[in-house]
C-alpha positions as CSV (number, residue, x, y, z in Angstrom):
1,L,0.0,0.0,0.0
2,L,1.2,3.5,-0.8
3,C,0.0,6.8,0.8
4,V,1.5,10.0,-0.8
5,A,0.5,12.9,1.4
6,R,1.6,15.7,3.6
7,L,1.8,14.4,7.2
8,S,-0.7,16.8,8.7
9,S,-4.1,16.4,10.4
10,E,-6.2,17.3,7.4
11,K,-4.7,14.3,5.5
12,G,-5.9,11.9,8.2
13,P,-2.8,9.9,8.7
14,L,-3.9,8.8,12.2
15,I,-7.0,7.4,10.6
16,L,-4.9,5.4,8.2
17,L,-2.8,4.0,11.0
18,D,-5.9,2.9,12.9
19,A,-7.2,1.2,9.7
20,L,-3.9,-0.5,9.2
21,R,-4.1,-1.8,12.8
22,R,-7.5,-3.3,12.0
23,L,-6.2,-4.6,8.8
24,R,-3.4,-6.4,10.5
25,E,-6.0,-8.2,12.7
26,T,-7.4,-9.9,9.6
27,G,-4.1,-11.8,9.2
28,L,-3.6,-10.5,5.7
29,S,0.0,-9.8,4.6
30,F,0.7,-6.1,3.6
31,T,3.1,-3.2,4.0
32,C,2.4,0.5,3.8
33,T,4.7,3.1,2.6
34,L,4.0,6.7,3.5
35,V,5.7,9.3,1.3
36,G,5.6,12.9,2.4
37,D,6.6,14.9,5.4
38,G,4.9,17.3,7.8
39,P,4.2,18.4,11.3
40,L,2.7,15.1,12.5
41,R,5.7,12.8,11.4
42,E,7.2,12.3,14.8
43,R,3.7,11.7,16.4
44,L,2.9,9.3,13.6
45,E,6.2,7.4,14.0
46,T,5.4,7.1,17.7
47,R,1.9,5.9,17.1
48,T,3.1,3.4,14.6
49,A,5.3,1.8,17.3
50,E,2.5,2.0,19.8
51,L,0.2,0.1,17.5
52,G,2.9,-2.5,16.8
53,L,3.0,-1.6,13.1
54,K,6.7,-0.7,12.8
55,D,7.4,-3.8,10.7
56,L,4.5,-2.9,8.4
57,V,4.7,0.8,7.9
58,S,7.7,2.8,6.6
59,F,8.0,6.6,6.4
60,K,10.0,7.8,3.3
61,G,9.7,11.5,3.9
62,A,9.5,13.9,1.0
63,L,10.9,12.5,-2.2
64,P,11.7,13.9,-5.6
65,P,9.2,13.2,-8.4
66,D,11.2,10.3,-10.0
67,A,11.4,8.5,-6.5
68,V,7.6,9.0,-6.0
69,G,7.1,7.6,-9.5
70,A,9.1,4.5,-8.5
71,C,6.9,4.2,-5.4
72,Y,3.8,4.2,-7.5
73,A,5.4,1.5,-9.7
74,A,6.3,-0.7,-6.8
75,C,2.9,-0.6,-4.9
76,D,-0.2,-2.7,-5.3
77,A,-2.7,0.1,-4.4
78,V,-2.8,3.8,-3.4
79,V,-4.7,4.9,-0.3
80,L,-5.6,8.3,0.8
81,S,-7.2,9.0,4.2
82,S,-7.9,12.8,3.9
83,L,-10.6,14.7,5.7
84,A,-10.7,17.5,3.1
85,E,-9.8,17.3,-0.6
86,G,-10.8,18.5,-4.0
87,I,-9.7,16.1,-6.7
88,P,-6.3,14.9,-5.4
89,L,-3.5,14.7,-8.0
90,V,-2.1,11.8,-5.9
91,L,-5.1,9.6,-6.9
92,M,-4.8,10.6,-10.5
93,E,-1.1,9.7,-10.5
94,G,-1.8,6.4,-8.9
95,M,-4.6,5.6,-11.4
96,A,-2.4,6.7,-14.3
97,C,0.1,4.1,-13.1
98,H,-2.6,1.4,-13.3
99,R,-3.1,1.1,-9.5
100,P,-6.4,0.7,-7.8
101,V,-7.1,3.4,-5.2
102,V,-9.0,3.6,-1.9
103,A,-10.1,7.1,-1.0
104,P,-12.6,9.1,1.2
105,N,-15.9,9.9,-0.3
106,L,-15.6,13.7,0.0
107,G,-15.1,16.7,-2.2
108,A,-14.9,15.9,-5.8
109,I,-13.2,12.5,-5.3
110,A,-16.3,10.6,-6.4
111,E,-15.9,12.3,-9.9
112,L,-12.6,10.5,-10.2
113,V,-13.0,7.3,-8.1
114,E,-16.0,5.1,-9.0
115,N,-16.7,2.8,-6.0
116,G,-16.3,-0.8,-7.1
117,V,-15.1,0.2,-10.6
118,N,-11.6,1.8,-10.3
119,G,-11.3,1.7,-6.5
120,Y,-13.2,1.9,-3.3
121,L,-14.6,4.8,-1.5
122,F,-15.2,5.1,2.3
123,A,-16.7,7.5,4.7
124,A,-14.1,10.2,5.5
125,G,-12.8,9.7,8.9
126,N,-14.1,6.1,9.3
127,A,-11.1,3.9,10.0
128,R,-13.3,0.7,10.0
129,E,-14.6,1.5,6.6
130,L,-11.1,2.2,5.3
131,A,-9.8,-1.1,6.7
132,D,-12.7,-3.0,5.2
133,A,-12.0,-1.4,1.7
134,L,-8.3,-2.3,2.0
135,E,-9.2,-5.8,3.1
136,K,-11.6,-6.3,0.1
137,L,-8.8,-5.0,-2.3
138,L,-6.1,-7.3,-0.8
139,R,-8.3,-10.4,-0.8
140,D,-9.2,-9.9,-4.5
141,P,-6.0,-9.1,-6.5
142,A,-7.9,-9.7,-9.8
143,A,-10.4,-6.9,-8.8
144,G,-7.4,-4.7,-7.9
145,Q,-5.9,-5.3,-11.4
146,A,-9.3,-4.6,-13.1
147,F,-9.6,-1.4,-11.0
148,G,-6.2,-0.3,-11.9
149,E,-6.9,-0.7,-15.6
150,A,-10.3,1.0,-15.3
151,G,-8.6,3.9,-13.4
152,A,-5.9,4.4,-16.1
153,R,-8.6,4.5,-18.7
154,K,-10.6,7.1,-16.8
155,V,-7.6,9.3,-16.2
156,N,-6.5,9.1,-19.8
157,E,-10.0,9.8,-21.2
158,E,-11.2,12.4,-18.8
159,F,-8.3,14.1,-17.1
160,R,-5.5,14.5,-19.6
161,L,-4.4,18.1,-20.0
162,D,-5.7,18.4,-23.6
163,V,-9.1,17.0,-22.6
164,S,-9.3,19.3,-19.6
165,A,-8.3,22.3,-21.7
166,E,-11.1,21.4,-24.3
167,K,-13.7,21.2,-21.5
168,L,-12.5,24.5,-20.0
169,A,-12.6,26.2,-23.5
170,A,-16.1,24.9,-24.2
């Protein structure tokens, strides 16, 4: 799992850690990489240890674009746990890399992520729903692959620069 986000309260990283704790209880094998930095990093690292997740969660800090791209290429899914968003570029990038996404159903995210088509949506702030969505994805790799392909098509067809410029001009 990959989360690319600023480590700040509005991005909901504590919710993600709680969801990962719940996910670990299912017995499924996973790791989660957090890319980004911010004011909550030390608190998140401490909380990761308190939850017994140090062997499953890694903090990479802020990375240059090519290194972030390598993280997308290496992951099986992209997760976002934000409490406020528009249409996150992180989700578009993950989808463009043929990765399924799990994201909160808020802002304009539902314009990008179609629940059960190219990823899963969950109620923002709900760690249980986030854990359940991640579990469904991990238990069904074929669905994850299909979601990744559907997401790449959606981003290519609807969110490319030339397509967006045409829509704006119209």
